[in-house]
MARBA-849932 format. One record per atom (N, C-alpha, C): x, y, z. Coordinates in steps of 0.02 Angstrom, whole numbers, padded with zeros to 5 digits, always signed. Atoms other than C-alpha are relative to their C-alpha. Example, Ala and Ser with C-alpha at 12.3 -4.5 7.8 and 13.67 -1.06 7.14 Angstrom:
+00045-00059+00000+00615-00225+00390+00045+00060+00000-00042-00059-00003+00684-00053+00357-00039+00055+00037
% end
This chain:
-00027+00035+00058-00188+00694+01215+00055+00043-00033-00054-00041+00030-00017+00754+01150-00011+00009-00075+00008-00016+00070-00022+00839+00981+00066-00010-00038-00059+00000+00042+00098+00814+00837+00017+00073-00017-00021-00069+00011+00198+00969+00790-00030+00030-00063+00025-00037+00058+00145+01102+00666+00033-00027-00064-00026+00025+00064+00163+01040+00487+00001-00075-00006+00000+00073+00003+00152+00856+00532-00063-00025-00036+00056+00027+00038+00042+00757+00413-00030-00060+00037+00033+00053-00037-00081+00652+00511-00066-00017-00034+00060+00019+00036-00214+00553+00421-00008-00074-00007+00014+00071+00012-00267+00388+00347+00007-00013-00075-00015+00021+00068-00245+00290+00186-00053-00049-00026+00039+00051+00034-00343+00189+00059+00037-00018-00064-00024+00018+00066-00308+00102-00107-00060-00007-00046+00057-00005+00044-00418+00124-00259-00040-00065-00007+00037+00061+00013-00461-00057-00296-00036-00026+00062+00029+00025-00062-00500-00092-00114-00061+00038+00022+00056-00041-00024-00627+00047-00094-00046+00026-00055+00039-00036+00050-00687+00119-00260-00058-00041-00028+00050+00042+00032-00782-00027-00336+00001+00003-00075+00011+00004+00073-00810-00085-00515+00061+00022-00040-00063-00014+00034-00629-00073-00569+00009-00051-00056+00012+00056+00046-00674-00175-00722+00057-00012-00050-00055+00008+00048-00516-00148-00827+00064-00025+00032-00061+00019-00037-00394-00211-00695+00012-00075+00000-00017+00071-00006-00303-00375-00674-00036-00033+00059+00033+00031-00058-00380-00403-00502-00073-00013-00014+00070+00012+00018-00556-00381-00567-00005-00064-00043-00001+00059+00043-00514-00511-00700+00006-00064+00041-00012+00061-00039-00449-00637-00573-00057-00015+00048+00056+00010-00046-00595-00609-00455-00060-00032-00035+00060+00022+00035-00723-00651-00590+00004-00072-00025-00004+00069+00026-00655-00820-00649-00026-00049+00052+00024+00052-00045-00725-00979-00576+00035-00066-00017-00007-00023-00070-00652-01053-00473+00051+00057+00004-00045-00056-00011-00560-00902-00403+00037-00010+00065-00039+00003-00063-00423-00889-00272-00023+00053+00049+00026-00052-00044-00518-00741-00199-00060-00027+00039+00056+00021-00041-00638-00772-00055-00066+00028-00026+00060-00032+00028-00761-00652-00138+00025+00055-00047-00020-00054+00046-00758-00521-00278-00010+00068+00032+00005-00067-00028-00739-00335-00246-00066+00034-00019+00063-00029+00024-00894-00283-00349-00003+00075+00013+00005-00072-00015-00953-00113-00285+00048+00023+00054-00045-00016-00056-00826-00122-00143-00036+00046+00049+00031-00047-00045-00865+00030-00035-00029+00060-00037+00027-00053+00042-00923+00138-00180+00034+00067+00014-00038-00061-00013-00787+00263-00134+00007+00042-00063-00004-00037+00063-00780+00310-00318-00054+00055-00002+00055-00048+00000-00948+00396-00295-00008+00037+00067+00012-00027-00067-00939+00432-00108+00063+00030+00031-00064-00025-00028-00762+00501-00091-00010+00065+00039+00009-00063-00034-00827+00673-00039-00024-00011+00072+00024+00017-00067-00920+00597+00109+00057-00026+00043-00055+00030-00039-00766+00498+00162+00053+00051+00018-00049-00052-00015-00648+00646+00148-00028+00049+00052+00032-00043-00050-00772+00751+00247+00005-00031+00069-00006+00034-00065-00773+00621+00387+00071+00004+00026-00070-00005-00019-00583+00621+00389+00016+00070+00026-00014-00069-00019-00574+00810+00396-00037+00020+00063+00038-00016-00060-00711+00824+00527+00032-00027+00063-00035+00029-00058-00607+00713+00641+00062+00039+00019-00059-00041-00014-00466+00840+00630+00061-00020-00039-00058+00024+00038-00352+00742+00514+00015+00046-00058-00021-00049+00050-00253+00841+00386+00033-00030-00061-00031+00032+00057-00190+00712+00261-00039-00062-00020+00034+00059+00025-00266+00579+00151+00042-00031-00056-00036+00037+00051-00166+00450+00055-00049-00045-00038+00043+00042+00041-00260+00371-00089+00037-00015-00065-00033+00017+00063-00215+00291-00254-00044+00017-00060+00033-00009+00064-00258+00335-00432+00007-00066-00037+00002+00066+00031-00308+00179-00528+00023+00003-00072-00029+00001+00067-00199+00151-00681-00049-00029-00050+00046+00033+00046-00330+00036-00757-00059+00045-00020+00052-00048+00018-00457+00178-00754+00028+00053-00048-00030-00053+00040-00339+00307-00828+00020-00026-00070-00022+00029+00063-00271+00191-00965-00031-00069-00009+00034+00065+00004-00401+00054-00991+00023-00043-00058-00031+00034+00056-00322+00009-01157+00069+00031-00012-00068-00025+00009-00139+00025-01200+00001+00062-00045-00007-00061+00039-00104+00203-01257-00063+00042-00005+00062-00040+00002-00285+00262-01236-00016+00024+00070+00013-00030-00065-00311+00381-01092-00072+00025+00005+00070-00018-00010-00483+00415-01019-00005+00067+00035+00003-00068-00028-00506+00602-00994-00051+00006+00056+00051-00005-00052-00664+00577-00893+00026-00025+00067-00028+00027-00062-00568+00474-00766+00051+00048+00030-00046-00051-00025-00433+00606-00754-00039+00054+00037+00040-00052-00032-00567+00733-00713-00030-00025+00066+00024+00028-00063-00638+00615-00582+00052+00010+00055-00052-00006-00051-00472+00613-00490+00018+00073+00014-00007-00071-00014-00457+00801-00511-00051+00020+00054+00050-00014-00051-00618+00807-00410+00020-00025+00068-00023+00026-00064-00543+00697-00274+00054+00045+00030-00053-00044-00023-00388+00805-00262-00028+00067+00024+00028-00064-00019-00488+00965-00258-00042-00005+00064+00039+00011-00061-00603+00894-00125+00045+00000+00061-00048+00000-00055-00453+00861-00014+00021+00072+00016-00025-00068-00011-00386+01038-00038-00055+00045+00029+00056-00041-00024-00558+01114-00007-00012-00012+00075+00010+00016-00071-00561+01027+00163+00064+00009+00041-00062-00009-00037-00384+01078+00212+00039-00063+00011-00032+00065-00005-00322+00901+00184+00053-00006-00054-00053+00010+00049-00155+00867+00100-00008-00068-00033+00005+00065+00035-00175+00732-00034+00070-00029-00009-00061+00038+00012-00038+00601-00039-00019-00055-00050+00026+00040+00056-00058+00513-00206+00047-00058-00015-00037+00059+00021-00002+00336-00246-00022-00016-00072+00015+00010+00070+00009+00299-00432-00006-00074-00019+00013+00072+00010+00014+00109-00419-00006-00033+00068+00011+00036-00064-00061+00013-00272-00026-00069-00016+00011+00072+00012-00053-00172-00321-00037-00016-00065+00039+00018+00060-00185-00173-00460+00027+00035-00062-00028-00024+00063-00133-00150-00642-00053-00007-00055+00045+00012+00056-00221-00134-00810+00005-00072-00025-00001+00068+00026-00271-00302-00882+00047-00007-00059-00042+00004+00059-00180-00262-01044+00074-00005+00019-00070+00003-00021-00016-00238-00949+00020-00072+00018-00015+00070-00020-00024-00414-00875-00001-00045-00062+00002+00040+00062-00072-00485-01045+00063+00007-00041-00063-00010+00035+00092-00414-01110+00061-00023+00039-00056+00025-00039+00199-00494-00975+00007+00034+00068+00005-00029-00067+00160-00380-00828+00066+00024+00029-00055-00027-00039+00292-00347-00697+00065-00038-00010-00063+00031+00021+00423-00459-00780+00018+00021-00071-00012-00022+00068+00414-00372-00949+00039+00066+00001-00039-00063-00001+00551-00239-00978-00038+00060-00027+00040-00056+00026+00423-00134-01073-00038+00035+00056+00034-00030-00057+00345-00102-00902+00027+00069+00016-00032-00062-00021+00470+00038-00870-00029+00059-00038+00027-00055+00040+00411+00147-01014-00076+00007+00009+00073-00004-00009+00227+00101-00991-00016+00039+00064+00015-00032-00064+00231+00155-00809+00021+00074-00001-00023-00069+00004+00333+00312-00841-00049+00042-00040+00045-00038+00042+00216+00367-00980-00066+00016+00036+00062-00010-00039+00062+00343-00870+00010+00053+00054-00013-00047-00054+00141+00439-00726+00009+00071-00027-00010-00067+00028+00197+00585-00834-00066+00029-00026+00065-00023+00024+00027+00596-00916-00042+00027+00058+00039-00022-00058-00056+00609-00745+00026+00065+00029-00030-00060-00029+00065+00739-00681-00012+00061-00045+00014-00056+00045+00043+00846-00836-00073+00023+00006+00071-00017-00007-00146+00839-00807-00019+00024+00070+00023-00011-00069-00156+00844-00617+00054+00025+00048-00055-00018-00044+00014+00895-00550-00009+00065+00037+00011-00064-00034-00047+01069-00506-00036-00008+00066+00036+00012-00063-00152+00991-00367+00037-00050+00045-00037+00050-00038-00019+00870-00303+00061+00030+00034-00062-00017-00033+00125+00885-00182+00041-00064+00013-00034+00064-00014+00173+00711-00116-00026-00053-00047+00018+00054+00046+00175+00569-00242+00042-00062+00016-00032+00066-00007+00214+00386-00207-00007-00036-00068+00005+00034+00064+00257+00297-00369-00032-00069+00007+00020+00070-00005+00236+00115-00316-00009-00019+00073+00012+00022-00068+00159+00044-00159+00034-00067+00013-00034+00061-00022+00265-00086-00070+00036-00033-00059-00036+00023+00059+00386-00105-00214+00038-00065+00012-00034+00062-00017+00469-00249-00122-00047-00059+00012+00049+00053-00016+00309-00351-00105+00011-00063-00042-00011+00059+00042+00353-00465-00251+00049-00049+00031-00049+00044-00032+00506-00532-00160-00027-00029+00064+00029+00027-00062+00409-00549+00003-00049-00057-00017+00046+00053+00021+00274-00650-00087+00040-00061-00022-00041+00056+00022+00410-00757-00167+00027-00040+00059-00026+00034-00059+00485-00796+00002-00054-00040+00035+00056+00035-00032+00316-00841+00077-00018-00062-00040+00019+00056+00043+00276-00951-00073+00050-00057+00003-00052+00052-00003+00442-01043-00067-00005-00039+00065+00008+00035-00064+00416-01082+00117-00060-00047-00004+00060+00041+00007+00242-01147+00074+00014-00061-00044-00012+00054+00047+00303-01250-00073+00043-00055+00030-00042+00050-00033+00435-01335+00033-00044-00047+00042+00044+00041-00041+00294-01396+00144-00048-00042-00041+00052+00033+00039+00169-01443+00008+00027-00042-00057-00029+00038+00054+00284-01506-00129-00035+00009-00066+00034-00013+00063+00181-01427-00270+00021+00068-00026-00020-00063+00033+00212-01286-00394-00061+00046-00003+00057-00046-00003+00093-01144-00351+00022+00072-00011-00010-00072+00004+00082-00961-00397-00009+00030+00069+00007-00032-00066+00108-00850-00245-00063+00041+00003+00059-00040-00011-00040-00763-00172-00014+00004+00074+00018-00007-00070-00130-00725-00011-00041-00059+00025+00034+00062-00019-00233-00884-00013+00038-00058-00033-00040+00055+00025-00139-01048-00033-00036-00067-00002+00032+00066-00004-00261-01189+00005-00073+00004-00018-00031+00063+00017-00334-01303-00054+00038+00004-00066-00042-00010+00059-00197-01323-00187-00034-00020-00065+00031+00022+00063-00301-01419-00316-00049+00053-00025+00049-00052+00018-00439-01287-00314+00036+00063-00023-00037-00060+00018-00310-01148-00322+00031-00007-00069-00029+00011+00066-00224-01225-00472-00052+00008-00055+00053-00009+00050-00390-01232-00565-00015+00074-00009+00013-00072+00004-00421-01050-00523+00056+00037-00037-00057-00032+00034-00247-01001-00582-00002-00015-00075+00004+00016+00071-00274-01092-00746-00053+00042-00034+00052-00041+00028-00437-01000-00776+00022+00073-00005-00025-00069+00002-00354-00834-00733+00051+00008-00056-00050-00004+00054-00210-00871-00852-00035+00006-00067+00037-00003+00063-00334-00902-00993-00032+00069-00010+00032-00065+00006-00421-00738-00954+00050+00054-00023-00051-00046+00023-00255-00649-00987+00031-00022-00067-00025+00023+00065-00224-00750-01146+00058-00048+00004-00056+00047-00008-00099-00875-01075-00025-00071+00011+00016+00070-00011-00097-01064-01066+00029-00027+00065-00037+00024-00059+00014-01077-00912-00002+00055+00053+00002-00051-00054-00013-00986-00745+00067+00032+00014-00067-00028-00013+00175-00961-00734+00016+00057-00047-00009-00056+00046+00160-00837-00878-00033+00064+00026+00037-00057-00028+00050-00722-00772+00044+00035+00052-00042-00037-00046+00147-00585-00684-00036+00064+00022+00031-00058-00032+00033-00471-00584+00050+00026+00052-00046-00029-00049+00112-00360-00453+00009-00045+00061-00003+00043-00060+00073-00487-00316+00017-00072-00017-00025+00066+00015+00147-00637-00405+00072-00006+00021-00070+00011-00016+00314-00716-00369+00043+00041-00048-00042-00045+00038+00453-00600-00427+00070-00029-00008-00070+00017+00010+00619-00643-00505+00044+00059+00021-00045-00056-00016+00773-00540-00462-00001+00052-00055+00004-00047+00056+00762-00464-00635-00064+00041+00003+00062-00036-00008+00580-00419-00606+00002+00050+00057-00008-00045-00056+00625-00342-00439+00036+00063-00021-00037-00059+00024+00750-00227-00523-00040+00040-00051+00044-00036+00046+00625-00185-00660-00045+00048+00038+00043-00043-00041+00512-00116-00524+00037+00063+00021-00040-00058-00020+00653-00004-00464+00014+00046-00059-00012-00041+00059+00693+00053-00640-00063+00039-00020+00063-00034+00015+00509+00094-00668-00010+00059+00048+00006-00054-00050+00507+00196-00507+00046+00058-00018-00049-00053+00013+00666+00292-00550-00017+00039-00063+00017-00033+00063+00612+00328-00729-00061+00045+00009+00060-00040-00012+00441+00389-00672+00015+00060+00044-00018-00055-00046+00514+00493-00530+00035+00057-00038-00038-00051+00035+00638+00584-00642-00043+00037-00052+00042-00031+00051+00511+00614-00780-00053+00045+00031+00051-00041-00033+00378+00679-00660+00030+00064+00028-00031-00060-00028+00498+00798-00574+00023+00048-00054-00017-00044+00056+00555+00863-00742-00062+00038-00023+00063-00032+00021+00373+00899-00785-00029+00045+00053+00029-00038-00056+00326+00966-00612+00050+00002+00057-00055+00000-00049+00479+01014-00508-00022+00008+00073+00022-00010-00069+00375+01057-00354-00018-00066+00034+00022+00063-00029+00327+00874-00327+00053-00029+00047-00042+00042-00043+00398+00771-00185-00017-00072-00016+00013+00066+00026+00417+00595-00253+00040-00053+00038-00033+00057-00032+00457+00431-00166-00039-00063-00016+00040+00061+00004+00397+00252-00154-00009-00027+00071+00010+00030-00065+00339+00141-00011+00026-00071+00001-00025+00068-00009+00413-00020+00058-00035-00032+00060+00026+00040-00056+00339-00156+00167+00059-00024+00041-00058+00014-00042+00460-00172+00312-00020-00031+00066+00011+00032-00065+00461-00290+00460+00051+00024+00051-00048-00011-00054+00541-00256+00627+00033-00068+00012-00035+00064-00003+00666-00399+00609+00041-00003+00064-00033+00007-00065+00722-00454+00781+00038-00066+00003-00041+00060+00000+00867-00576+00781+00002-00031+00070-00007+00039-00062+00862-00710+00915+00070-00032-00001-00067+00029-00001+01023-00796+00972+00010-00051-00056-00013+00043+00057+01098-00879+00819-00032+00023-00064+00036-00021+00059+00985-00785+00700+00024+00065-00031-00024-00066+00023+01090-00630+00670+00013+00000-00075-00016+00002+00072+01151-00683+00498-00063-00005-00042+00063+00007+00037+00978-00736+00440-00040+00065+00001+00037-00063-00004+00901-00574+00502+00031+00053-00045-00034-00049+00043+01032-00470+00411-00014-00015-00074+00015+00019+00069+01001-00569+00251-00071+00022-00019+00069-00021+00014+00814-00533+00264-00004+00076-00006+00001-00073+00003+00845-00347+00297+00031+00024-00065-00030-00018+00064+00957-00340+00146-00049-00009-00057+00049+00013+00053+00822-00418+00037-00059+00047+00004+00060-00040-00010+00682-00315+00112+00014+00075-00010-00013-00073+00001+00771-00146+00114+00068+00020-00030-00065-00028+00015+00959-00125+00095+00017-00001-00075-00022+00003+00070+00979-00182-00086-00037+00050-00044+00035-00052+00037+00855-00047-00140+00032+00069+00007-00026-00066-00016+00959+00096-00071+00026+00039-00060-00024-00040+00057+01045+00144-00236-00056+00033-00040+00056-00027+00038+00873+00176-00311-00042+00050+00039+00041-00042-00043+00806+00277-00165+00034+00066+00020-00036-00058-00027+00941+00405-00126-00018+00065-00033+00022-00062+00033+00875+00529-00253-00073+00015+00010+00070-00013-00015+00698+00517-00187-00006+00058+00050+00013-00055-00047+00619+00658-00087-00022-00025+00068+00020+00031-00063+00554+00540+00047-00005-00075-00010+00011+00072+00002+00534+00356+00089-00065-00014+00038+00061+00020-00033+00363+00284+00130+00011-00065+00037-00011+00058-00043+00380+00163+00276-00068-00031+00016+00062+00037-00015+00244+00030+00296+00017-00059+00044-00017+00051-00049+00250-00080+00449-00062-00016+00042+00058+00023-00040+00124-00183+00548+00020-00041+00061-00017+00046-00054+00219-00303+00660+00075-00013-00001-00069+00022+00000+00386-00378+00707+00005-00071-00029-00014+00068+00022+00467-00537+00642+00062-00024+00036-00057+00028-00036+00578-00639+00756+00034-00051-00045-00039+00041+00046+00718-00730+00666+00052-00040+00039-00053+00041-00027+00825-00877+00722+00043-00027-00057-00045+00024+00052+00956-00977+00627-00036-00032-00059+00039+00031+00053+00819-01060+00525-00045+00049-00037+00042-00050+00033+00734-00897+00475-00056+00024+00046+00056-00028-00037+00566-00825+00528-00030-00049+00050+00030+00041-00053+00489-00889+00689-00074+00019+00008+00070-00018-00016+00305-00898+00738-00002+00049+00058+00009-00046-00056+00237-00771+00860+00010-00037+00065-00010+00033-00064+00281-00807+01041-00064-00032+00026+00058+00035-00028+00166-00928+01130-00040+00048+00045+00043-00043-00040+00018-00835+01203-00005+00072-00024+00001-00069+00025+00048-00677+01100-00069+00016-00030+00062-00022+00031-00104-00577+01045+00009+00004-00075-00003+00000+00073-00137-00603+00860-00056+00043-00029+00050-00039+00034-00229-00489+00740-00042-00046-00045+00040+00039+00047-00362-00545+00615+00043-00028-00057-00044+00022+00054-00219-00563+00489+00045-00058+00022-00039+00056-00024-00136-00693+00599+00069+00017+00024-00065-00017-00026+00018-00595+00646-00006+00036+00067-00001-00023-00069+00070-00526+00814-00020+00073+00006+00017-00069-00019-00008-00369+00888+00062+00030+00032-00065-00025-00025+00154-00271+00908+00012+00070-00027-00006-00068+00027+00138-00082+00880+00069+00031+00012-00066-00027-00013+00312-00051+00951+00046-00007-00060-00044+00014+00057+00383-00116+00787+00011+00062-00044-00006-00056+00047+00351+00047+00693+00060+00044+00017-00056-00043-00019+00474+00154+00790+00067-00035-00013-00062+00037+00013+00606+00017+00777+00019+00002-00073-00014-00001+00072+00589+00013+00588+00019+00071-00022-00017-00069+00018+00592+00203+00573+00074+00013+00016-00070-00011-00020+00757+00207+00667+00049-00037-00046-00044+00039+00045+00834+00070+00558+00003+00031-00069+00000-00032+00066+00781+00156+00398+00041+00064+00001-00036-00064-00005+00848+00325+00455+00075-00011+00005-00072+00015-00007+01016+00246+00498+00033-00010-00067-00029+00017+00066+01039+00194+00316-00017+00051-00054+00026-00041+00055+00944+00326+00217-00017+00070+00028+00006-00067-00028+00960+00513+00252-00049+00043-00040+00053-00040+00032+00796+00572+00175-00060-00002+00047+00060+00000-00044+00629+00617+00257-00039-00066-00004+00039+00061-00006+00518+00474+00314-00074+00019+00007+00072-00008-00006+00331+00466+00289-00029-00069+00015+00032+00064-00016+00236+00326+00377-00063-00003-00042+00055+00002+00048+00120+00283+00233-00051-00054+00016+00048+00050-00025+00040+00131+00316+00023-00026+00067-00010+00033-00064+00026+00066+00493-00069-00009+00030+00067+00011-00027-00126-00013+00572-00010-00071+00024+00014+00066-00028-00212-00165+00641-00070-00023-00022+00064+00030+00017-00350-00282+00584-00030-00032+00062+00033+00026-00060-00467-00311+00730-00073+00022+00000+00070-00020-00009-00653-00309+00769-00009+00037+00067+00002-00030-00066-00610-00237+00941+00030+00071-00005-00025-00068+00012-00597-00048+00918+00042+00026+00059-00046-00021-00053-00524-00018+01093+00071-00026-00009-00068+00025+00014-00378-00129+01041+00031+00039-00058-00027-00042+00054-00361-00025+00882+00026+00066+00030-00021-00062-00033-00352+00130+00991+00066-00011+00038-00062+00016-00036-00219+00047+01099+00059-00006-00048-00053+00008+00051-00120+00002+00943+00022+00068-00025-00016-00067+00025-00130+00180+00876+00038+00039+00052-00033-00038-00054-00081+00253+01044+00073-00020+00007-00069+00023-00007+00075+00145+01057+00042+00016-00061-00038-00013+00061+00126+00164+00875+00017+00074-00007-00012-00072+00007+00107+00353+00874+00046+00027+00055-00048-00018-00053+00198+00367+01040+00071-00013-00023-00065+00015+00028+00344+00282+00954+00022+00050-00052-00016-00051+00050+00335+00407+00811+00022+00064+00034-00020-00061-00036+00343+00551+00935+00070-00008+00030-00068+00013-00026+00496+00471+01015+00051+00011-00055-00047-00009+00056+00579+00467+00844+00008+00074-00018-00005-00072+00012+00538+00651+00817+00045+00034+00051-00042-00028-00053+00620+00692+00983+00073-00018-00010-00068+00020+00017+00774+00600+00919+00025+00033-00064-00017-00039+00060+00777+00721+00771+00000-00043-00064+00010+00038+00061+00727+00588+00645-00054+00036-00040+00046-00042+00039+00638+00679+00502-00062-00039-00023+00064+00032+00016+00468+00593+00510-00050+00054-00017+00043-00054+00023+00349+00701+00409-00074-00014+00010+00070+00014-00008+00186+00609+00438-00014-00072+00018+00024+00066-00019+00085+00459+00495-00068-00010-00031+00063+00016+00033-00053+00383+00388-00022-00069+00024+00026+00064-00024-00156+00249+00473-00032-00040-00057+00035+00044+00046-00212+00099+00371-00053-00038+00038+00024-00037+00058-00351+00108+00334-00056+00047+00024+00056-00044-00017-00481+00246+00332-00064-00040+00008+00063+00038+00002-00618+00119+00294+00014-00075+00005-00002+00073+00005-00649-00066+00324-00009-00017-00074+00002+00005+00073-00610-00120+00147+00010-00072-00026-00010+00063+00035-00579-00260+00022+00073-00020+00007-00069+00019-00015-00425-00349+00087+00024-00054-00049-00026+00042+00053-00376-00427-00080-00029-00070+00002+00025+00068+00003-00390-00617-00078-00047-00017+00058+00040+00015-00060-00470-00613+00095-00068+00035+00000+00066-00032+00004-00618-00507+00039-00010+00052+00054+00019-00053-00046-00708-00398+00164+00001-00022+00074+00003+00028-00067-00677-00504+00318+00048+00032+00050-00051-00029-00043-00528-00408+00387-00014+00075+00010+00023-00068-00014-00570-00244+00473+00057+00042+00030-00053-00046-00019-00427-00119+00478-00027+00070+00014+00022-00068+00009-00536+00035+00462-00014+00041+00063+00024-00048-00049-00567+00190+00566-00074+00014-00008+00071-00008+00016-00738+00190+00485-00027-00067-00024+00033+00061+00023-00852+00038+00469-00049+00018-00055+00046-00011+00056-00963+00018+00317-00051-00057-00003+00053+00048+00013-01131-00070+00303-00007-00006-00076-00003+00003+00073-01108-00132+00125-00069-00012-00032+00067+00007+00029-01293-00170+00103-00031+00068-00017+00025-00068+00012-01327+00018+00110+00056+00049-00014-00060-00042+00005-01148+00087+00100+00000+00056+00052+00002-00049-00055-01184+00180+00262+00067+00000+00037-00063-00008-00037-01026+00247+00347-00015+00006+00074+00008-00001-00073-01008+00220+00534+00068+00012+00032-00065-00015-00030-00857+00311+00609+00008-00035+00068-00016+00033-00063-00772+00219+00752+00033+00050+00047-00034-00043-00050-00702+00292+00912+00073+00010-00018-00071-00006+00018-00528+00260+00842+00012+00058-00048-00007-00058+00044-00558+00393+00708+00006+00064+00041-00003-00058-00044-00592+00523+00841+00065+00002+00039-00061+00005-00039-00445+00462+00944+00061+00024-00040-00056-00021+00041-00322+00482+00801-00004+00075-00015+00007-00070+00017-00392+00651+00753+00019+00047+00056-00017-00042-00057-00364+00718+00928+00075+00015+00005-00072-00011-00001-00176+00706+00898+00023+00049-00054-00020-00040+00057-00178+00815+00743+00022+00070+00022-00017-00069-00014-00089+00982+00745-00058+00045-00021+00053-00047+00017-00201+01135+00734-00003+00008-00075+00010-00004+00072-00274+01149+00559+00033+00063-00028-00036-00055+00031-00164+01257+00448-00020+00003-00073+00007-00002+00072-00170+01315+00271+00044-00053-00030-00037+00055+00028-00118+01161+00174+00033+00019-00065-00031-00009+00065-00034+01139+00007-00046+00038-00047+00039-00040+00047-00092+01266-00120+00014-00022-00072-00011+00021+00070-00117+01218-00303+00050+00046-00034-00049-00038+00039+00018+01273-00424-00035+00033-00060+00025-00033+00060-00021+01400-00560-00068+00032+00008
% end
């Protein structure tokens, strides 16, 4: 098994709301609890990673992996506007220290989809006040925990709002109804009732007033996200100059078919190019890719007939990662960190095949002198896949949720075998 070079960050990723459990002050918890709900099931205890993080980090380290990407939950740190929870800060200090104690580099995401309920009640990701709210939260965390951090992602998949908007518009053209974007779209009447109940839970009378991170995004809201990132980045680096700060983007391998060149370029501009002015001062770019998207003159095409599909319904196509890395590097001369790449399948040998092909592409990019600093598989654990609940299995580790027993898969061992020899990792500052 070929190894990655010395210093390469090889590991896996999670997101707080998807694994921790009982994130009771967040917008997603609020939406999961209303009846009817657009969620297939609520997160509840999730995987109890909040209490079991040491066990999970130990499993990651035992496999030979040297990096762990996880998110700090804003709704835990600031459950009420302007009130910070010191006990929660200390909890995440424990997570960071646990990583360092095991020779694992922590890669911290400060916003991974879920937000404080109070933020959404104030207009969420379409409210200009978001910029200062997010910056203040990020600076507070760095002042408290920056001594244990090195890599920081401000916002996970900052372009997701526009991607959701595009998906929703395509859906609306077919259904002819006005629906809030989300990961579950049918049946529309039931979804509308759920959206109305969720709106009331945030203090609104109209679902169109609700702007969570995964709602349809206006162009103004899209730019607000970038302004929030830039403001937080600059303020954090002023407070802790040693930090390496970037964000992550969800990027498809857009493959133009004959006649689809213009449409593919328009999608790439929306998905990536128009963000470039906000990224050039970053220390790295987090690339997140799962599959390709074929584009003809009418836009996105379905997967080719007979193609293997994942549990998520898109094409099993691990070759896409290297293609996206090359395209990003062509436009943006900063280091690249693969912050998510993986496959939802119940067939672990197919997961191993996916990892083998994807990481082979990463090694090819390294040989081409593209500055790829790491690869983080999504996900460390079979987790709560947002609206789809616990039915989609991306993880390197299975979990029996009746007992919260961890069951490492062969794919965890397979990925760990590629890790460079364990070195002294990032050392705390001060």
